[in-house]
Structure formats: structure tokens, C-alpha cells
mmCIF file of the C-alpha atoms, coordinates in Angstrom:
data_MODEL
# 
_entry.id   MODEL 
# 
loop_
_atom_site.group_PDB 
_atom_site.id 
_atom_site.type_symbol 
_atom_site.label_atom_id 
_atom_site.label_alt_id 
_atom_site.label_comp_id 
_atom_site.label_asym_id 
_atom_site.label_entity_id 
_atom_site.label_seq_id 
_atom_site.pdbx_PDB_ins_code 
_atom_site.Cartn_x 
_atom_site.Cartn_y 
_atom_site.Cartn_z 
_atom_site.occupancy 
_atom_site.B_iso_or_equiv 
_atom_site.pdbx_formal_charge 
_atom_site.auth_seq_id 
_atom_site.auth_comp_id 
_atom_site.auth_asym_id 
_atom_site.auth_atom_id 
_atom_site.pdbx_PDB_model_num 
ATOM 1  C CA . UNK A 1 1  ? 142.202 79.112  94.957 1.00 0.00 ? 1  UNK A CA 1 
ATOM 2  C CA . UNK A 1 2  ? 139.070 80.747  96.398 1.00 0.00 ? 2  UNK A CA 1 
ATOM 3  C CA . UNK A 1 3  ? 135.900 81.301  94.383 1.00 0.00 ? 3  UNK A CA 1 
ATOM 4  C CA . UNK A 1 4  ? 135.401 84.865  95.548 1.00 0.00 ? 4  UNK A CA 1 
ATOM 5  C CA . UNK A 1 5  ? 135.834 87.616  93.034 1.00 0.00 ? 5  UNK A CA 1 
ATOM 6  C CA . UNK A 1 6  ? 139.261 89.059  93.396 1.00 0.00 ? 6  UNK A CA 1 
ATOM 7  C CA . UNK A 1 7  ? 142.662 88.937  91.802 1.00 0.00 ? 7  UNK A CA 1 
ATOM 8  C CA . UNK A 1 8  ? 142.782 86.765  88.692 1.00 0.00 ? 8  UNK A CA 1 
ATOM 9  C CA . UNK A 1 9  ? 145.483 84.089  88.525 1.00 0.00 ? 9  UNK A CA 1 
ATOM 10 C CA . UNK A 1 10 ? 148.285 84.577  85.978 1.00 0.00 ? 10 UNK A CA 1 
ATOM 11 C CA . UNK A 1 11 ? 148.793 80.889  85.191 1.00 0.00 ? 11 UNK A CA 1 
ATOM 12 C CA . UNK A 1 12 ? 146.607 79.955  82.174 1.00 0.00 ? 12 UNK A CA 1 
ATOM 13 C CA . UNK A 1 13 ? 145.422 76.667  83.707 1.00 0.00 ? 13 UNK A CA 1 
ATOM 14 C CA . UNK A 1 14 ? 144.486 78.303  87.005 1.00 0.00 ? 14 UNK A CA 1 
ATOM 15 C CA . UNK A 1 15 ? 142.846 81.157  85.077 1.00 0.00 ? 15 UNK A CA 1 
ATOM 16 C CA . UNK A 1 16 ? 140.700 78.663  83.124 1.00 0.00 ? 16 UNK A CA 1 
ATOM 17 C CA . UNK A 1 17 ? 139.645 76.974  86.368 1.00 0.00 ? 17 UNK A CA 1 
ATOM 18 C CA . UNK A 1 18 ? 138.871 80.368  87.936 1.00 0.00 ? 18 UNK A CA 1 
ATOM 19 C CA . UNK A 1 19 ? 136.743 81.438  84.948 1.00 0.00 ? 19 UNK A CA 1 
ATOM 20 C CA . UNK A 1 20 ? 134.739 78.197  85.062 1.00 0.00 ? 20 UNK A CA 1 
ATOM 21 C CA . UNK A 1 21 ? 134.175 78.563  88.805 1.00 0.00 ? 21 UNK A CA 1 
ATOM 22 C CA . UNK A 1 22 ? 133.060 82.173  88.403 1.00 0.00 ? 22 UNK A CA 1 
ATOM 23 C CA . UNK A 1 23 ? 130.665 81.408  85.566 1.00 0.00 ? 23 UNK A CA 1 
ATOM 24 C CA . UNK A 1 24 ? 129.071 78.354  87.181 1.00 0.00 ? 24 UNK A CA 1 
ATOM 25 C CA . UNK A 1 25 ? 128.867 79.488  90.800 1.00 0.00 ? 25 UNK A CA 1 
ATOM 26 C CA . UNK A 1 26 ? 125.631 80.610  92.419 1.00 0.00 ? 26 UNK A CA 1 
ATOM 27 C CA . UNK A 1 27 ? 125.242 84.316  93.135 1.00 0.00 ? 27 UNK A CA 1 
ATOM 28 C CA . UNK A 1 28 ? 126.063 85.357  96.694 1.00 0.00 ? 28 UNK A CA 1 
ATOM 29 C CA . UNK A 1 29 ? 122.699 86.913  97.451 1.00 0.00 ? 29 UNK A CA 1 
ATOM 30 C CA . UNK A 1 30 ? 119.844 86.958  94.961 1.00 0.00 ? 30 UNK A CA 1 
ATOM 31 C CA . UNK A 1 31 ? 118.042 90.266  94.567 1.00 0.00 ? 31 UNK A CA 1 
ATOM 32 C CA . UNK A 1 32 ? 114.581 90.158  96.037 1.00 0.00 ? 32 UNK A CA 1 
ATOM 33 C CA . UNK A 1 33 ? 112.150 92.278  94.080 1.00 0.00 ? 33 UNK A CA 1 
ATOM 34 C CA . UNK A 1 34 ? 108.926 93.068  95.943 1.00 0.00 ? 34 UNK A CA 1 
ATOM 35 C CA . UNK A 1 35 ? 105.881 91.966  94.008 1.00 0.00 ? 35 UNK A CA 1 
ATOM 36 C CA . UNK A 1 36 ? 103.216 94.679  93.811 1.00 0.00 ? 36 UNK A CA 1 
ATOM 37 C CA . UNK A 1 37 ? 99.695  93.701  94.848 1.00 0.00 ? 37 UNK A CA 1 
ATOM 38 C CA . UNK A 1 38 ? 98.310  95.195  91.690 1.00 0.00 ? 38 UNK A CA 1 
ATOM 39 C CA . UNK A 1 39 ? 100.197 96.583  88.756 1.00 0.00 ? 39 UNK A CA 1 
ATOM 40 C CA . UNK A 1 40 ? 97.944  99.625  88.394 1.00 0.00 ? 40 UNK A CA 1 
ATOM 41 C CA . UNK A 1 41 ? 98.492  100.726 92.003 1.00 0.00 ? 41 UNK A CA 1 
ATOM 42 C CA . UNK A 1 42 ? 102.245 100.276 91.581 1.00 0.00 ? 42 UNK A CA 1 
ATOM 43 C CA . UNK A 1 43 ? 102.318 102.327 88.378 1.00 0.00 ? 43 UNK A CA 1 
ATOM 44 C CA . UNK A 1 44 ? 100.148 104.965 90.025 1.00 0.00 ? 44 UNK A CA 1 
ATOM 45 C CA . UNK A 1 45 ? 102.616 105.322 92.890 1.00 0.00 ? 45 UNK A CA 1 
ATOM 46 C CA . UNK A 1 46 ? 105.546 105.619 90.489 1.00 0.00 ? 46 UNK A CA 1 
ATOM 47 C CA . UNK A 1 47 ? 103.684 108.307 88.505 1.00 0.00 ? 47 UNK A CA 1 
ATOM 48 C CA . UNK A 1 48 ? 102.922 110.329 91.635 1.00 0.00 ? 48 UNK A CA 1 
ATOM 49 C CA . UNK A 1 49 ? 106.582 110.223 92.622 1.00 0.00 ? 49 UNK A CA 1 
ATOM 50 C CA . UNK A 1 50 ? 107.744 111.501 89.238 1.00 0.00 ? 50 UNK A CA 1 
ATOM 51 C CA . UNK A 1 51 ? 104.962 114.078 89.064 1.00 0.00 ? 51 UNK A CA 1 
ATOM 52 C CA . UNK A 1 52 ? 105.938 115.611 92.383 1.00 0.00 ? 52 UNK A CA 1 
ATOM 53 C CA . UNK A 1 53 ? 109.514 116.021 91.205 1.00 0.00 ? 53 UNK A CA 1 
ATOM 54 C CA . UNK A 1 54 ? 108.540 117.226 87.724 1.00 0.00 ? 54 UNK A CA 1 
ATOM 55 C CA . UNK A 1 55 ? 106.317 120.062 88.899 1.00 0.00 ? 55 UNK A CA 1 
ATOM 56 C CA . UNK A 1 56 ? 108.997 121.579 91.093 1.00 0.00 ? 56 UNK A CA 1 
ATOM 57 C CA . UNK A 1 57 ? 111.604 121.347 88.355 1.00 0.00 ? 57 UNK A CA 1 
ATOM 58 C CA . UNK A 1 58 ? 109.216 122.815 85.818 1.00 0.00 ? 58 UNK A CA 1 
ATOM 59 C CA . UNK A 1 59 ? 108.583 125.858 88.015 1.00 0.00 ? 59 UNK A CA 1 
ATOM 60 C CA . UNK A 1 60 ? 112.315 126.474 88.370 1.00 0.00 ? 60 UNK A CA 1 
ATOM 61 C CA . UNK A 1 61 ? 112.846 126.505 84.604 1.00 0.00 ? 61 UNK A CA 1 
ATOM 62 C CA . UNK A 1 62 ? 109.747 128.514 83.583 1.00 0.00 ? 62 UNK A CA 1 
ATOM 63 C CA . UNK A 1 63 ? 109.796 132.272 83.190 1.00 0.00 ? 63 UNK A CA 1 
ATOM 64 C CA . UNK A 1 64 ? 107.179 134.310 85.099 1.00 0.00 ? 64 UNK A CA 1 
ATOM 65 C CA . UNK A 1 65 ? 105.308 134.927 81.826 1.00 0.00 ? 65 UNK A CA 1 
ATOM 66 C CA . UNK A 1 66 ? 105.131 131.204 81.047 1.00 0.00 ? 66 UNK A CA 1 
ATOM 67 C CA . UNK A 1 67 ? 103.953 130.453 84.607 1.00 0.00 ? 67 UNK A CA 1 
ATOM 68 C CA . UNK A 1 68 ? 101.208 133.057 84.245 1.00 0.00 ? 68 UNK A CA 1 
ATOM 69 C CA . UNK A 1 69 ? 100.101 131.566 80.903 1.00 0.00 ? 69 UNK A CA 1 
ATOM 70 C CA . UNK A 1 70 ? 100.000 128.073 82.424 1.00 0.00 ? 70 UNK A CA 1 
ATOM 71 C CA . UNK A 1 71 ? 97.988  129.317 85.408 1.00 0.00 ? 71 UNK A CA 1 
ATOM 72 C CA . UNK A 1 72 ? 95.453  131.067 83.160 1.00 0.00 ? 72 UNK A CA 1 
ATOM 73 C CA . UNK A 1 73 ? 95.102  127.969 80.992 1.00 0.00 ? 73 UNK A CA 1 
ATOM 74 C CA . UNK A 1 74 ? 94.592  125.765 84.079 1.00 0.00 ? 74 UNK A CA 1 
ATOM 75 C CA . UNK A 1 75 ? 91.973  128.128 85.543 1.00 0.00 ? 75 UNK A CA 1 
ATOM 76 C CA . UNK A 1 76 ? 90.056  128.209 82.265 1.00 0.00 ? 76 UNK A CA 1 
ATOM 77 C CA . UNK A 1 77 ? 90.102  124.411 82.097 1.00 0.00 ? 77 UNK A CA 1 
ATOM 78 C CA . UNK A 1 78 ? 88.781  124.168 85.678 1.00 0.00 ? 78 UNK A CA 1 
ATOM 79 C CA . UNK A 1 79 ? 85.932  126.612 85.115 1.00 0.00 ? 79 UNK A CA 1 
ATOM 80 C CA . UNK A 1 80 ? 85.010  125.120 81.754 1.00 0.00 ? 80 UNK A CA 1 
ATOM 81 C CA . UNK A 1 81 ? 84.056  121.760 83.303 1.00 0.00 ? 81 UNK A CA 1 
ATOM 82 C CA . UNK A 1 82 ? 80.360  121.270 84.104 1.00 0.00 ? 82 UNK A CA 1 
ATOM 83 C CA . UNK A 1 83 ? 79.577  120.924 87.815 1.00 0.00 ? 83 UNK A CA 1 
ATOM 84 C CA . UNK A 1 84 ? 79.515  117.320 89.000 1.00 0.00 ? 84 UNK A CA 1 
# 
């Protein structure tokens, strides 16, 4: 009886042996997760990725009036800031 995942045996004794082999065997290939150099840079990259997608989707769902309101609000916020 091989230890690869496949057809389960019908005999109860062979089934018990198969279950034990499956539960105690080592995984075929462990998943390698890349470790980020710094957590903040990793989270920043993830946020940029989601932000790029979110803006495009938001524009598709907004009405022209809502887009205009958002643009006016953004312009007012930009001009309100004191010069650096």
C-alpha cells in the first residue's frame, strides 16, 4: 500500500494503517513563505496594491455627481494645507 494520497482501502485494517500513515507522514513539500525585511515596508506594499485596485473600482461604481463632489472635496483639502 503506497503512502500517497489516493484511493482509500476498503478493508478496515488496511484503512486504519492508511489513516495512520497519512496522519504521521511528512508533507511532500513545505510551503516557503518569504520573510519581509521589515514589516512596515511589507504592509506598505500590500496597501499600495489594494489602493490601486480600489480607486479604479470606486470610479466605476460612482455616479458623475459623486465623482464631482469627491474631486471638489479633494481640491479643497489640498488648497487648505499650509505651504511646506
